[in-house]
C-alpha positions as CSV (number, residue, x, y, z in Angstrom):
1,M,36.4,-263.0,54.0
2,Q,34.8,-259.1,54.3
3,I,33.1,-257.5,51.4
4,T,32.8,-253.7,51.5
5,L,29.5,-252.7,49.8
6,Y,29.7,-248.9,48.9
7,S,26.1,-248.2,48.7
8,K,23.8,-245.1,49.8
9,P,20.1,-245.6,51.7
10,T,17.8,-244.6,48.1
11,C,19.5,-246.7,45.5
12,H,17.5,-249.5,44.7
13,L,20.2,-251.2,42.8
14,C,22.2,-251.8,46.1
15,S,18.9,-253.2,48.2
16,D,19.2,-256.1,45.3
17,V,22.6,-256.2,45.2
18,K,22.2,-257.2,49.8
19,M,19.2,-259.2,49.2
20,E,21.7,-261.3,46.6
21,L,24.2,-260.9,48.9
22,L,22.4,-262.8,51.5
23,A,21.9,-265.3,49.4
24,L,25.0,-266.3,48.6
25,Q,26.0,-266.4,52.5
26,D,24.1,-269.4,52.6
27,E,27.0,-271.1,50.5
28,I,29.6,-268.8,51.4
29,D,31.3,-267.7,54.6
30,F,31.4,-263.5,53.9
31,V,31.0,-261.1,55.9
32,V,29.3,-257.5,54.4
33,V,30.3,-254.3,55.9
34,E,27.8,-251.9,54.2
35,R,29.5,-248.5,53.5
36,N,27.1,-245.0,52.8
37,I,29.0,-242.9,50.4
38,E,27.1,-239.8,51.7
39,A,28.2,-239.9,55.4
40,D,31.9,-240.2,53.5
41,P,33.0,-237.0,51.1
42,T,35.8,-239.1,49.9
43,D,33.8,-242.3,49.1
44,F,31.1,-239.9,47.7
45,E,33.2,-239.0,45.4
46,R,34.8,-242.0,44.4
47,F,31.6,-243.9,43.9
48,R,28.8,-241.2,43.2
49,Y,28.0,-242.6,39.9
50,L,29.2,-246.4,40.3
51,I,27.3,-247.6,43.5
52,P,26.8,-250.8,43.7
53,V,30.6,-251.2,44.1
54,L,31.9,-254.3,46.2
55,D,35.4,-254.6,47.5
56,I,35.9,-258.2,47.8
57,E,38.7,-259.0,50.2
58,G,41.3,-261.5,48.2
59,G,39.3,-260.6,44.9
60,E,38.2,-257.8,43.2
61,V,36.5,-254.3,43.1
62,L,33.4,-255.4,41.5
63,Y,31.0,-252.6,39.5
64,P,27.8,-252.4,38.2
65,P,26.0,-254.5,36.8
66,H,26.3,-257.5,38.5
67,T,24.3,-260.1,38.3
68,F,23.7,-263.1,41.1
69,Y,26.5,-265.5,39.4
70,T,29.2,-262.3,38.7
71,L,28.5,-262.3,42.5
72,R,29.0,-265.5,43.0
73,N,32.0,-266.2,40.8
74,A,33.3,-263.3,42.2
75,L,32.9,-264.7,45.9
76,L,34.1,-268.0,45.1
77,K,37.2,-266.8,44.1
78,A,38.2,-264.7,46.1
79,H,36.9,-267.3,48.9
80,S,39.6,-270.2,48.0
81,V,42.4,-267.5,47.8
82,V,41.6,-265.9,51.2
83,G,40.6,-269.5,52.2
84,A,44.1,-271.0,51.0
């Protein structure tokens, strides 16, 4: 399963989500692909006021605020769909 994390380098909330995702990789099998919104004008226009945004394969797009539990629940739900 792939998770796309839309973020930018100076975003402390993005760093927090990355750490939570790293912790969840011990429990759930997924790969994180990080997209710097500053490197893509389309991503920047779409997400500039919304980061961090997670696009979960087989699941939903998650917008802030994020908690460990909402991330975990969304990943488990998507994993059951993708892994099925």
